[in-house]
Backbone as a chain_set.jsonl record, in Angstrom:
{"seq": "MFGRLMPREGKYFDLFNAHAELIAQGGTALSNLIGALADQPDQAEPFAEEIDNLERRADAITHDTLSQLHTSFITPFDRDEIHQLISGMDDILDIIQDVAESMSLYDIRKVPAEAKVMAEVTEKCCASVRSVVNLLHSMDNAPAILKFCHEIDELESEADRGLRTAMSKLFREEPDVREVIKLKQIYEILESVTDRCKDVAGTVEAIVLENS", "coords": {"N": [[-25.652, 3.366, 20.323], [-23.989, 5.639, 20.247], [-21.976, 5.027, 21.997], [-20.36, 3.411, 20.539], [-18.968, 4.917, 18.817], [-15.812, 6.198, 17.95], [-13.681, 8.241, 20.024], [-12.796, 11.57, 18.985], [-10.664, 13.254, 19.447], [-7.789, 15.094, 18.534], [-8.006, 14.657, 15.841], [-7.407, 12.244, 14.575], [-8.605, 10.431, 12.787], [-9.041, 11.965, 10.522], [-6.427, 12.325, 9.714], [-5.624, 9.645, 9.29], [-7.361, 9.018, 7.159], [-6.544, 10.834, 5.203], [-3.946, 9.953, 4.725], [-4.5, 7.363, 3.822], [-5.782, 7.938, 1.441], [-3.651, 8.903, -0.074], [-2.193, 6.553, -0.27], [-3.887, 5.013, -1.914], [-3.794, 6.599, -4.224], [-1.085, 6.322, -4.738], [-0.923, 3.595, -5.356], [-2.335, 3.604, -7.768], [-0.704, 5.312, -9.29], [1.624, 3.756, -9.4], [0.713, 1.531, -10.83], [0.129, 2.832, -13.208], [2.703, 3.7, -13.898], [4.088, 1.262, -14.348], [2.472, 0.231, -16.332], [2.953, 2.131, -18.319], [5.698, 1.685, -18.78], [5.49, -0.821, -19.845], [4.108, -0.391, -22.201], [4.43, 2.249, -23.286], [7.229, 3.496, -22.881], [8.441, 6.051, -22.871], [6.689, 7.706, -21.606], [6.693, 7.325, -18.915], [8.033, 8.698, -16.832], [6.628, 10.945, -15.524], [4.895, 9.587, -13.78], [6.594, 8.342, -11.964], [7.624, 10.61, -10.716], [5.281, 11.551, -9.542], [4.815, 9.546, -7.642], [6.991, 9.96, -5.905], [6.273, 12.474, -4.891], [3.846, 11.873, -3.595], [4.771, 10.135, -1.608], [6.343, 11.848, -0.033], [4.375, 13.6, 0.933], [2.868, 11.798, 2.411], [4.719, 11.078, 4.372], [4.793, 13.449, 5.83], [2.222, 13.48, 6.93], [2.356, 11.2, 8.524], [4.28, 12.057, 10.354], [2.867, 14.179, 11.581], [0.794, 12.727, 12.768], [2.15, 11.094, 14.633], [3.234, 13.082, 16.208], [0.92, 14.194, 17.35], [0.156, 12.014, 18.793], [1.833, 12.04, 20.948], [0.959, 14.179, 22.36], [-1.769, 14.162, 22.782], [-4.408, 13.704, 25.097], [-6.587, 12.002, 25.063], [-7.087, 9.185, 23.07], [-8.306, 7.504, 20.117], [-8.048, 4.728, 20.092], [-5.825, 2.191, 21.374], [-2.564, 3.474, 22.012], [-0.225, 2.241, 21.043], [-1.312, 0.782, 18.964], [-2.196, 2.798, 17.275], [0.266, 3.884, 16.539], [1.36, 1.636, 15.269], [-0.47, 1.328, 13.174], [-0.307, 3.768, 11.604], [2.394, 3.737, 10.971], [2.579, 1.349, 9.563], [0.949, 1.967, 7.383], [2.514, 3.975, 6.261], [4.682, 2.473, 5.467], [3.694, 1.173, 3.215], [3.608, 3.105, 1.134], [6.297, 3.71, 1.111], [7.406, 1.339, 0.094], [6.193, 1.286, -2.408], [7.452, 3.501, -3.51], [10.034, 2.445, -3.499], [9.824, 0.495, -5.494], [9.488, 2.096, -7.794], [11.884, 3.583, -7.73], [13.76, 1.529, -7.943], [13.266, 0.614, -10.51], [14.199, 2.759, -11.979], [16.88, 2.804, -11.128], [17.82, 0.308, -12.041], [17.537, 0.711, -14.648], [15.215, -0.031, -16.132], [13.639, -0.471, -19.049], [11.547, -1.629, -20.354], [8.832, -3.598, -19.347], [7.661, -6.923, -18.589], [4.421, -8.373, -19.371], [3.451, -9.684, -17.14], [4.299, -8.216, -14.931], [2.729, -5.987, -15.172], [0.203, -7.054, -14.658], [0.546, -7.812, -11.961], [0.882, -5.279, -10.863], [-1.618, -4.196, -11.229], [-3.114, -5.717, -9.444], [-1.92, -4.846, -7.104], [-2.734, -2.167, -7.124], [-5.504, -2.47, -6.673], [-5.397, -3.549, -4.113], [-4.31, -1.435, -2.617], [-6.377, 0.413, -2.904], [-8.327, -0.907, -1.449], [-7.24, -0.758, 1.091], [-7.565, 1.979, 1.557], [-10.378, 2.018, 1.645], [-10.95, 0.437, 3.918], [-9.715, 1.863, 5.982], [-11.129, 4.248, 5.898], [-13.498, 3.523, 7.072], [-13.002, 3.208, 9.71], [-13.651, 4.933, 11.766], [-15.936, 4.361, 13.182], [-17.194, 1.742, 15.144], [-19.516, 0.57, 14.442], [-19.212, -0.033, 11.862], [-17.922, -2.416, 11.785], [-18.51, -5.065, 10.578], [-18.277, -4.497, 7.787], [-15.676, -3.517, 7.698], [-14.167, -5.786, 8.433], [-14.782, -7.367, 6.279], [-13.495, -6.025, 4.176], [-10.88, -6.35, 5.088], [-10.575, -9.089, 4.751], [-10.766, -9.157, 1.988], [-8.419, -7.797, 1.263], [-6.555, -9.644, 2.178], [-7.081, -11.737, 0.396], [-6.336, -10.527, -2.012], [-3.62, -10.183, -1.538], [-2.825, -12.841, -1.56], [-3.393, -13.398, -4.22], [-1.487, -11.776, -5.426], [0.804, -13.124, -4.592], [0.54, -15.494, -6.063], [0.73, -14.399, -8.599], [3.365, -13.509, -8.524], [4.774, -15.962, -8.428], [4.054, -17.027, -10.912], [5.148, -15.091, -12.634], [7.88, -15.283, -12.025], [8.421, -17.912, -12.776], [8.007, -17.828, -15.562], [9.927, -15.921, -16.232], [12.412, -17.173, -15.603], [12.293, -19.287, -17.343], [12.125, -18.199, -19.913], [13.646, -15.854, -20.343], [16.627, -14.972, -21.787], [18.77, -13.331, -21.13], [20.902, -12.96, -18.525], [21.337, -10.739, -16.909], [18.96, -9.304, -17.165], [17.237, -11.099, -15.991], [18.089, -11.034, -13.302], [17.546, -8.327, -12.651], [14.744, -8.057, -13.134], [13.727, -10.016, -11.456], [14.246, -8.891, -8.946], [12.617, -6.613, -9.103], [10.052, -7.762, -9.327], [9.864, -9.012, -6.806], [9.964, -6.872, -4.97], [7.704, -5.484, -5.79], [5.672, -7.323, -5.196], [5.841, -7.224, -2.454], [4.545, -4.929, -1.707], [1.832, -5.561, -1.468], [2.088, -7.279, 0.682], [2.632, -5.47, 2.759], [0.241, -4.096, 2.748], [-1.42, -6.113, 3.656], [-0.41, -6.368, 6.23], [-1.282, -3.954, 7.361], [-4.034, -4.362, 7.207], [-4.22, -6.454, 9.03], [-3.558, -5.123, 11.402], [-5.707, -3.317, 11.575], [-7.82, -5.122, 11.768], [-7.286, -6.273, 14.277], [-7.68, -4.035, 15.909], [-10.414, -3.597, 15.517], [-11.55, -5.974, 16.5], [-10.902, -5.756, 19.159], [-12.296, -3.518, 19.991], [-14.957, -3.493, 19.178]], "CA": [[-24.867, 3.632, 19.109], [-22.956, 6.635, 20.452], [-20.859, 4.414, 22.675], [-19.542, 2.684, 19.568], [-18.21, 5.881, 18.034], [-14.501, 6.446, 18.529], [-13.411, 9.645, 20.345], [-12.165, 12.191, 17.829], [-9.631, 14.214, 19.817], [-6.559, 15.014, 17.762], [-8.31, 14.482, 14.416], [-6.676, 11.083, 14.088], [-9.241, 9.799, 11.635], [-8.762, 12.814, 9.365], [-5.054, 12.013, 9.293], [-5.639, 8.302, 8.72], [-8.046, 9.047, 5.864], [-5.692, 11.559, 4.247], [-2.84, 9.056, 4.371], [-5.041, 6.254, 3.032], [-6.036, 8.46, 0.097], [-2.355, 8.93, -0.76], [-1.853, 5.161, -0.587], [-4.666, 4.631, -3.098], [-3.21, 7.316, -5.367], [0.214, 5.71, -5.012], [-1.174, 2.34, -6.058], [-2.702, 3.934, -9.149], [0.487, 5.842, -9.969], [2.534, 2.639, -9.665], [0.133, 0.765, -11.932], [0.32, 3.643, -14.425], [4.132, 3.676, -14.215], [4.435, -0.033, -14.925], [1.756, 0.159, -17.61], [3.678, 2.95, -19.298], [6.937, 0.987, -19.129], [5.139, -1.978, -20.666], [3.519, -0.019, -23.492], [4.958, 3.523, -23.793], [8.267, 3.825, -21.892], [8.792, 7.469, -22.838], [5.678, 8.428, -20.836], [6.7, 6.773, -17.549], [8.671, 9.564, -15.845], [5.704, 11.705, -14.653], [4.312, 8.732, -12.745], [7.631, 8.185, -10.939], [7.645, 11.872, -9.969], [4.064, 11.58, -8.733], [5.027, 8.649, -6.508], [7.883, 10.663, -4.972], [5.492, 13.527, -4.248], [2.89, 11.235, -2.688], [5.501, 9.588, -0.466], [6.719, 12.972, 0.822], [3.161, 14.062, 1.616], [2.507, 10.787, 3.398], [5.668, 11.207, 5.482], [4.375, 14.593, 6.64], [1.036, 13.062, 7.694], [2.845, 10.288, 9.556], [4.93, 12.893, 11.379], [1.811, 14.885, 12.312], [0.068, 11.748, 13.585], [2.99, 10.696, 15.757], [3.336, 14.25, 17.091], [-0.324, 14.263, 18.111], [0.114, 10.868, 19.693], [2.601, 12.385, 22.145], [0.36, 15.326, 23.04], [-3.196, 13.953, 23.018], [-4.776, 13.025, 26.328], [-7.507, 10.936, 24.678], [-6.854, 8.63, 21.734], [-9.457, 6.671, 19.748], [-7.743, 3.379, 20.531], [-4.525, 2.049, 22.021], [-1.503, 4.278, 21.395], [0.659, 1.366, 20.271], [-2.013, 0.417, 17.739], [-2.143, 3.971, 16.397], [1.638, 3.923, 16.007], [1.51, 0.516, 14.334], [-1.297, 1.57, 11.993], [0.211, 4.824, 10.733], [3.706, 3.295, 10.481], [2.314, 0.346, 8.539], [0.466, 2.668, 6.194], [3.66, 4.663, 5.661], [5.509, 1.451, 4.818], [3.13, 0.848, 1.89], [4.092, 4.078, 0.149], [7.758, 3.564, 1.016], [7.702, 0.232, -0.816], [5.807, 1.741, -3.748], [8.566, 4.338, -3.981], [11.169, 1.553, -3.757], [9.62, -0.114, -6.815], [9.756, 3.111, -8.812], [13.314, 3.907, -7.711], [14.518, 0.375, -8.448], [13.118, 0.595, -11.961], [15.125, 3.765, -12.506], [18.246, 2.371, -10.824], [18.161, -0.823, -12.9], [17.33, 1.146, -16.036], [14.199, -0.874, -16.747], [13.037, 0.262, -20.172], [10.31, -2.291, -20.753], [8.52, -4.661, -18.392], [6.765, -7.953, -19.121], [2.992, -8.246, -19.062], [3.199, -10.203, -15.799], [4.481, -7.118, -13.978], [1.544, -5.136, -15.302], [-0.88, -7.741, -13.943], [0.827, -7.679, -10.536], [0.655, -3.886, -10.482], [-3.066, -3.985, -11.163], [-3.539, -6.3, -8.168], [-1.428, -3.917, -6.083], [-3.621, -1.0, -7.138], [-6.746, -2.868, -5.996], [-5.095, -3.739, -2.699], [-4.164, -0.101, -2.035], [-7.722, 0.989, -2.845], [-9.027, -1.573, -0.351], [-6.707, -0.155, 2.314], [-8.289, 3.244, 1.719], [-11.755, 1.718, 2.032], [-11.02, -0.074, 5.287], [-9.34, 2.943, 6.897], [-12.215, 5.23, 5.906], [-14.6, 3.022, 7.897], [-12.498, 2.898, 11.047], [-14.104, 5.918, 12.752], [-17.055, 3.835, 13.961], [-17.229, 0.288, 15.237], [-20.726, 0.092, 13.759], [-18.752, -0.484, 10.545], [-17.063, -3.593, 11.967], [-18.661, -6.123, 9.561], [-17.726, -4.053, 6.507], [-14.224, -3.44, 7.867], [-13.615, -7.141, 8.391], [-14.936, -7.849, 4.903], [-12.397, -5.449, 3.397], [-9.639, -6.998, 5.536], [-10.533, -10.383, 4.07], [-10.497, -8.866, 0.576], [-6.991, -7.485, 1.164], [-5.858, -10.917, 2.334], [-7.224, -12.48, -0.863], [-5.523, -9.854, -3.029], [-2.224, -10.507, -1.259], [-2.617, -14.204, -2.063], [-3.366, -13.296, -5.683], [-0.174, -11.228, -5.775], [1.761, -14.231, -4.414], [0.422, -16.372, -7.23], [1.271, -13.655, -9.732], [4.826, -13.533, -8.401], [5.263, -17.284, -8.833], [3.88, -17.14, -12.364], [6.115, -14.211, -13.287], [9.217, -15.845, -11.837], [8.528, -19.118, -13.591], [8.177, -17.44, -16.964], [11.199, -15.208, -16.351], [13.537, -18.114, -15.613], [12.178, -20.178, -18.5], [12.105, -17.573, -21.23], [14.557, -14.718, -20.503], [17.987, -15.484, -21.988], [19.766, -12.394, -20.606], [21.01, -13.144, -17.077], [21.191, -9.438, -16.251], [17.535, -8.987, -17.114], [16.647, -11.996, -14.991], [18.419, -10.5, -11.973], [16.846, -7.06, -12.437], [13.297, -8.249, -13.071], [13.441, -10.78, -10.233], [14.215, -7.935, -7.842], [11.423, -5.77, -9.274], [8.888, -8.579, -8.985], [9.813, -9.268, -5.367], [9.597, -5.625, -4.285], [6.319, -5.2, -6.155], [4.785, -8.196, -4.414], [5.893, -6.859, -1.036], [3.553, -3.865, -1.447], [0.615, -6.21, -0.965], [2.408, -7.782, 2.019], [2.467, -4.371, 3.702], [-1.205, -3.856, 2.827], [-1.959, -7.168, 4.525], [-0.017, -6.016, 7.598], [-2.199, -2.895, 7.811], [-5.331, -5.009, 7.419], [-4.115, -7.199, 10.279], [-3.631, -4.146, 12.49], [-7.088, -2.835, 11.642], [-8.662, -6.223, 12.248], [-7.058, -6.38, 15.721], [-8.345, -2.885, 16.537], [-11.86, -3.819, 15.467], [-11.923, -7.075, 17.385], [-10.733, -5.314, 20.539], [-13.124, -2.362, 20.329], [-16.352, -3.592, 18.738]], "C": [[-23.718, 4.583, 19.411], [-21.742, 6.063, 21.174], [-19.922, 3.683, 21.739], [-18.758, 3.624, 18.66], [-16.883, 6.155, 18.722], [-14.363, 7.918, 18.908], [-12.547, 10.278, 19.257], [-11.089, 13.21, 18.2], [-8.377, 14.001, 18.978], [-6.753, 14.805, 16.275], [-7.546, 13.303, 13.809], [-7.289, 10.507, 12.816], [-9.086, 10.642, 10.366], [-7.368, 12.519, 8.807], [-4.974, 10.622, 8.667], [-6.229, 8.321, 7.31], [-7.206, 9.753, 4.807], [-4.534, 10.682, 3.787], [-3.331, 7.922, 3.482], [-5.349, 6.693, 1.606], [-4.738, 8.51, -0.711], [-1.895, 7.525, -1.133], [-2.586, 4.717, -1.847], [-4.124, 5.318, -4.347], [-1.856, 6.736, -5.744], [0.075, 4.397, -5.746], [-1.525, 2.567, -7.516], [-1.496, 4.441, -9.935], [1.475, 4.731, -10.299], [2.017, 1.794, -10.818], [0.314, 1.511, -13.25], [1.782, 3.64, -14.868], [4.505, 2.373, -14.916], [3.708, -0.24, -16.261], [2.451, 0.952, -18.693], [4.969, 2.271, -19.726], [6.674, -0.229, -20.007], [4.734, -1.574, -22.074], [4.133, 1.233, -24.121], [6.014, 4.053, -22.831], [8.594, 5.317, -21.8], [7.798, 8.303, -22.029], [5.66, 8.018, -19.365], [7.158, 7.773, -16.493], [7.693, 10.353, -14.975], [5.099, 10.868, -13.54], [5.316, 8.477, -11.621], [7.72, 9.449, -10.085], [6.419, 11.998, -9.066], [4.222, 10.715, -7.487], [5.925, 9.303, -5.467], [7.122, 11.728, -4.198], [4.508, 12.951, -3.228], [3.591, 10.711, -1.435], [5.918, 10.699, 0.488], [5.508, 13.493, 1.605], [2.725, 13.078, 2.692], [3.439, 10.836, 4.605], [5.259, 12.347, 6.414], [3.157, 14.238, 7.5], [1.446, 12.111, 8.816], [3.481, 11.06, 10.703], [3.887, 13.615, 12.219], [1.055, 13.937, 13.244], [0.871, 11.362, 14.814], [3.186, 11.849, 16.738], [2.092, 14.378, 17.96], [-0.409, 13.134, 19.131], [0.83, 11.173, 21.012], [1.984, 13.534, 22.931], [-1.114, 15.136, 23.388], [-3.424, 13.222, 24.336], [-5.67, 11.825, 26.038], [-7.155, 10.486, 23.264], [-7.99, 7.669, 21.398], [-9.284, 5.2, 20.063], [-6.312, 3.35, 21.038], [-3.415, 2.791, 21.268], [-0.554, 3.425, 20.555], [0.006, 0.972, 18.944], [-2.055, 1.583, 16.759], [-0.77, 4.062, 15.738], [1.841, 2.829, 14.963], [0.732, 0.758, 13.051], [-0.666, 2.6, 11.069], [1.588, 4.454, 10.184], [3.54, 2.253, 9.384], [1.812, 0.97, 7.25], [1.614, 3.364, 5.481], [4.567, 3.685, 4.931], [5.006, 1.125, 3.408], [3.674, 1.803, 0.845], [5.611, 4.047, 0.029], [8.124, 2.46, 0.029], [7.311, 0.586, -2.243], [6.916, 2.607, -4.338], [9.79, 3.486, -4.287], [11.045, 0.89, -5.129], [10.0, 0.877, -7.907], [11.249, 3.436, -8.889], [14.159, 2.761, -8.247], [14.421, 0.28, -9.959], [14.045, 1.61, -12.619], [16.571, 3.322, -12.319], [18.703, 1.263, -11.76], [17.952, -0.512, -14.378], [16.371, 0.214, -16.773], [13.492, -0.066, -17.833], [11.711, -0.341, -20.611], [10.067, -3.453, -19.799], [7.578, -5.67, -19.025], [5.323, -7.725, -18.684], [2.681, -8.719, -17.651], [3.362, -9.12, -14.735], [3.275, -6.19, -13.999], [0.363, -5.747, -14.552], [-0.675, -7.616, -12.431], [0.557, -6.258, -10.047], [-0.834, -3.58, -10.375], [-3.642, -4.568, -9.879], [-3.123, -5.383, -7.014], [-2.323, -2.687, -5.988], [-4.93, -1.31, -6.409], [-6.526, -2.989, -4.486], [-4.973, -2.385, -1.992], [-5.521, 0.597, -1.919], [-8.516, 0.373, -1.695], [-8.52, -1.078, 1.003], [-7.41, 1.17, 2.584], [-9.709, 2.981, 2.228], [-11.848, 1.291, 3.49], [-10.687, 1.024, 6.301], [-10.466, 3.975, 7.004], [-13.387, 4.81, 6.792], [-14.24, 2.933, 9.379], [-13.035, 3.826, 12.133], [-15.245, 5.413, 13.623], [-17.038, 2.312, 13.948], [-18.556, -0.291, 14.745], [-20.377, -0.445, 12.369], [-17.964, -1.787, 10.605], [-17.267, -4.675, 10.91], [-18.058, -5.743, 8.212], [-16.206, -3.969, 6.568], [-13.598, -4.817, 7.742], [-13.735, -7.748, 6.994], [-13.81, -7.314, 4.019], [-11.057, -6.062, 3.797], [-9.472, -8.356, 4.854], [-10.215, -10.196, 2.584], [-9.02, -8.564, 0.355], [-6.159, -8.759, 1.271], [-5.92, -11.733, 1.039], [-6.386, -11.841, -1.973], [-4.039, -10.12, -2.809], [-1.888, -11.909, -1.744], [-2.563, -14.22, -3.587], [-2.021, -12.75, -6.159], [0.914, -12.285, -5.622], [1.743, -15.164, -5.625], [0.986, -15.695, -8.47], [2.786, -13.635, -9.722], [5.389, -14.873, -8.866], [5.157, -17.477, -10.343], [4.933, -16.323, -13.105], [7.529, -14.768, -13.186], [9.421, -17.066, -12.717], [8.78, -18.77, -15.058], [9.523, -16.76, -17.186], [12.364, -16.176, -16.474], [13.488, -19.053, -16.817], [12.501, -19.472, -19.808], [13.103, -16.433, -21.428], [16.0, -15.207, -20.635], [19.072, -14.601, -21.369], [19.787, -12.485, -19.081], [20.832, -11.82, -16.338], [19.729, -9.038, -16.13], [16.817, -9.857, -16.085], [16.866, -11.435, -13.591], [17.605, -9.242, -11.681], [15.351, -7.268, -12.258], [12.889, -9.069, -11.849], [13.33, -9.838, -9.045], [12.964, -7.06, -7.907], [10.174, -6.539, -8.866], [8.75, -8.732, -7.468], [9.423, -8.016, -4.581], [8.134, -5.295, -4.556], [5.352, -6.044, -5.34], [4.757, -7.782, -2.953], [4.98, -5.683, -0.706], [2.289, -4.482, -0.871], [0.856, -6.851, 0.404], [2.189, -6.696, 3.072], [0.991, -3.991, 3.835], [-1.857, -4.875, 3.758], [-1.605, -6.889, 5.979], [-0.964, -4.961, 8.172], [-3.58, -3.492, 8.089], [-5.329, -5.802, 8.719], [-4.199, -6.285, 11.49], [-5.059, -3.642, 12.674], [-8.008, -3.912, 12.209], [-8.511, -6.379, 13.764], [-7.748, -5.236, 16.471], [-9.848, -3.108, 16.618], [-12.274, -4.89, 16.456], [-11.803, -6.687, 18.857], [-11.751, -4.258, 20.955], [-14.595, -2.469, 19.936], [-17.178, -4.434, 19.697]], "O": [[-22.606, 4.393, 18.917], [-20.621, 6.541, 20.997], [-18.794, 3.368, 22.118], [-17.972, 3.174, 17.827], [-16.835, 6.327, 19.94], [-14.875, 8.776, 18.189], [-11.681, 9.623, 18.679], [-10.643, 13.963, 17.334], [-7.959, 12.868, 18.743], [-5.78, 14.776, 15.521], [-7.097, 13.367, 12.665], [-6.574, 10.141, 11.883], [-9.007, 10.099, 9.264], [-7.164, 12.471, 7.594], [-4.331, 10.44, 7.633], [-5.677, 7.724, 6.386], [-7.16, 9.324, 3.654], [-4.183, 10.668, 2.607], [-2.671, 7.557, 2.51], [-5.196, 5.912, 0.667], [-4.733, 8.194, -1.9], [-1.282, 7.324, -2.182], [-1.989, 4.119, -2.742], [-4.008, 4.696, -5.403], [-1.513, 6.664, -6.924], [0.853, 4.102, -6.653], [-1.079, 1.83, -8.396], [-1.284, 4.059, -11.086], [2.099, 4.754, -11.36], [2.788, 1.384, -11.686], [0.612, 0.907, -14.28], [2.073, 3.586, -16.063], [5.162, 2.388, -15.956], [4.264, -0.813, -17.198], [2.537, 0.516, -19.841], [5.306, 2.277, -20.91], [7.519, -0.623, -20.81], [4.978, -2.308, -23.032], [4.337, 1.285, -25.334], [5.735, 4.96, -22.047], [8.99, 5.789, -20.735], [8.04, 9.486, -21.79], [4.711, 8.333, -18.648], [6.703, 7.696, -15.351], [7.909, 10.428, -13.765], [4.817, 11.389, -12.461], [4.932, 8.402, -10.454], [7.874, 9.366, -8.866], [6.52, 12.499, -7.947], [3.808, 11.111, -6.397], [5.651, 9.212, -4.27], [7.303, 11.871, -2.989], [4.36, 13.485, -2.129], [3.064, 10.83, -0.329], [5.855, 10.514, 1.703], [5.612, 13.789, 2.796], [2.266, 13.482, 3.76], [2.994, 10.655, 5.738], [5.364, 12.228, 7.635], [3.07, 14.647, 8.658], [0.937, 12.21, 9.932], [3.252, 10.757, 11.874], [4.007, 13.661, 13.443], [0.718, 14.301, 14.371], [0.329, 11.309, 15.919], [3.29, 11.635, 17.946], [2.189, 14.638, 19.159], [-0.986, 13.299, 20.206], [0.476, 10.631, 22.06], [2.427, 13.837, 24.039], [-1.651, 15.879, 24.209], [-2.734, 12.254, 24.654], [-5.544, 10.773, 26.665], [-6.95, 11.31, 22.374], [-8.579, 7.076, 22.302], [-10.268, 4.493, 20.28], [-5.661, 4.391, 21.118], [-3.342, 2.738, 20.04], [-0.129, 3.843, 19.477], [0.685, 0.845, 17.925], [-1.959, 1.381, 15.548], [-0.661, 4.287, 14.533], [2.422, 3.069, 13.905], [1.209, 0.436, 11.963], [-0.503, 2.341, 9.877], [1.919, 4.815, 9.055], [4.268, 2.267, 8.391], [2.199, 0.557, 6.157], [1.69, 3.353, 4.253], [5.152, 4.021, 3.901], [5.801, 0.837, 2.513], [4.148, 1.375, -0.208], [6.155, 4.328, -1.04], [9.041, 2.62, -0.776], [8.016, 0.228, -3.187], [7.274, 2.469, -5.507], [10.514, 3.773, -5.241], [12.037, 0.739, -5.842], [10.741, 0.542, -8.831], [11.81, 3.55, -9.979], [15.16, 2.989, -8.927], [15.39, -0.093, -10.621], [14.606, 1.353, -13.684], [17.39, 3.444, -13.231], [19.843, 1.272, -12.224], [18.162, -1.363, -15.242], [16.659, -0.265, -17.871], [12.819, 0.921, -17.537], [10.858, 0.349, -21.169], [10.988, -4.205, -19.48], [6.785, -5.32, -19.899], [5.052, -6.977, -17.745], [1.75, -8.216, -17.023], [2.633, -9.114, -13.743], [2.858, -5.674, -12.962], [-0.39, -5.035, -13.886], [-1.627, -7.342, -11.701], [0.058, -6.065, -8.938], [-1.255, -2.794, -9.527], [-4.552, -3.988, -9.286], [-3.884, -5.176, -6.068], [-2.633, -2.223, -4.891], [-5.408, -0.497, -5.618], [-7.37, -2.579, -3.689], [-5.483, -2.218, -0.884], [-5.778, 1.294, -0.938], [-9.295, 1.066, -1.04], [-9.292, -0.99, 1.958], [-7.805, 1.448, 3.716], [-10.177, 3.657, 3.145], [-12.736, 1.742, 4.214], [-11.312, 1.102, 7.359], [-10.72, 4.511, 8.083], [-14.179, 5.653, 7.213], [-15.093, 2.614, 10.207], [-12.884, 3.526, 13.317], [-15.5, 5.972, 14.689], [-16.889, 1.68, 12.903], [-18.701, -1.51, 14.644], [-21.14, -1.209, 11.776], [-17.402, -2.22, 9.6], [-16.277, -5.175, 10.376], [-17.406, -6.563, 7.566], [-15.524, -4.311, 5.602], [-12.611, -4.994, 7.027], [-12.893, -8.545, 6.58], [-13.241, -8.05, 3.213], [-10.193, -6.272, 2.946], [-8.374, -8.724, 4.436], [-9.478, -10.989, 1.998], [-8.433, -9.019, -0.626], [-5.18, -8.933, 0.546], [-4.93, -12.345, 0.637], [-5.793, -12.551, -2.786], [-3.282, -10.266, -3.769], [-0.803, -12.146, -2.276], [-1.781, -14.965, -4.177], [-1.482, -13.204, -7.168], [1.843, -12.341, -6.428], [2.787, -15.566, -6.137], [1.64, -16.335, -9.294], [3.425, -13.73, -10.771], [6.368, -14.913, -9.611], [6.062, -18.025, -10.972], [5.534, -16.791, -14.073], [8.287, -14.728, -14.155], [10.476, -17.23, -13.33], [9.654, -19.347, -15.706], [10.183, -16.99, -18.2], [13.213, -16.02, -17.352], [14.521, -19.556, -17.259], [13.084, -20.07, -20.712], [13.389, -16.07, -22.569], [16.54, -15.793, -19.697], [20.178, -15.076, -21.11], [18.811, -12.13, -18.421], [20.24, -11.786, -15.259], [19.31, -8.495, -15.107], [15.904, -9.4, -15.398], [15.934, -11.37, -12.79], [17.039, -9.103, -10.597], [14.753, -6.717, -11.333], [11.826, -8.84, -11.273], [12.42, -9.973, -8.226], [12.33, -6.797, -6.885], [9.332, -6.016, -8.137], [7.657, -8.599, -6.918], [8.639, -8.093, -3.635], [7.411, -4.874, -3.653], [4.338, -5.546, -4.851], [3.744, -7.973, -2.279], [4.67, -5.46, 0.464], [1.739, -3.978, 0.108], [-0.073, -6.956, 1.205], [1.635, -6.957, 4.14], [0.544, -3.607, 4.916], [-2.738, -4.535, 4.548], [-2.413, -7.147, 6.87], [-1.394, -5.059, 9.322], [-4.214, -3.162, 9.091], [-6.33, -5.82, 9.435], [-4.833, -6.626, 12.488], [-5.555, -3.554, 13.798], [-8.873, -3.627, 13.037], [-9.501, -6.595, 14.463], [-8.327, -5.445, 17.536], [-10.476, -2.845, 17.644], [-13.258, -4.721, 17.176], [-12.517, -7.224, 19.704], [-12.041, -4.115, 22.142], [-15.398, -1.62, 20.324], [-18.375, -4.623, 19.479]]}, "num_chains": 1, "name": "protein.A"}
């Protein structure tokens, strides 16, 4: 059993877990932001500020991880995979921030119900990223890790379907061309959050298959 435990020099797993927690919080904050814009637009601003704060904290963790990568003699797995994992995780919160900033830039005052549904899927996907990363410290967790990776893949597919549904309704029912352009962009960025989650799951899956 002990041979299946990853070496812990550099506290990499503490950093991964801290970043993954911020991703899960970011997914919740984004869902809350879009929910507020759908139902109570005047209460949306605190969630956008929360997302900015989470993204800054995640950037600091990414910086610390990459700094340790250049100084650690022993790493828990391949250095390129560590770089790919933490960079991929950082991309998730960057895209979440892009959604929030685009909503402000485009002056989105109210969003359709379809965006709220997509945001809820995104929140689940971010929570699953946290779950899979939290298990990465031991290859004894390989079956559970791969199960979560599959779950993330299914959620990404659900987000794809949600995007198609939202786009179809938008083009059929929205008479204002400006709103069509703005909401189309929001939908596409929102769906890309789950794409980045799937990328992280792919990185984790490769690590597990190589080390278990």
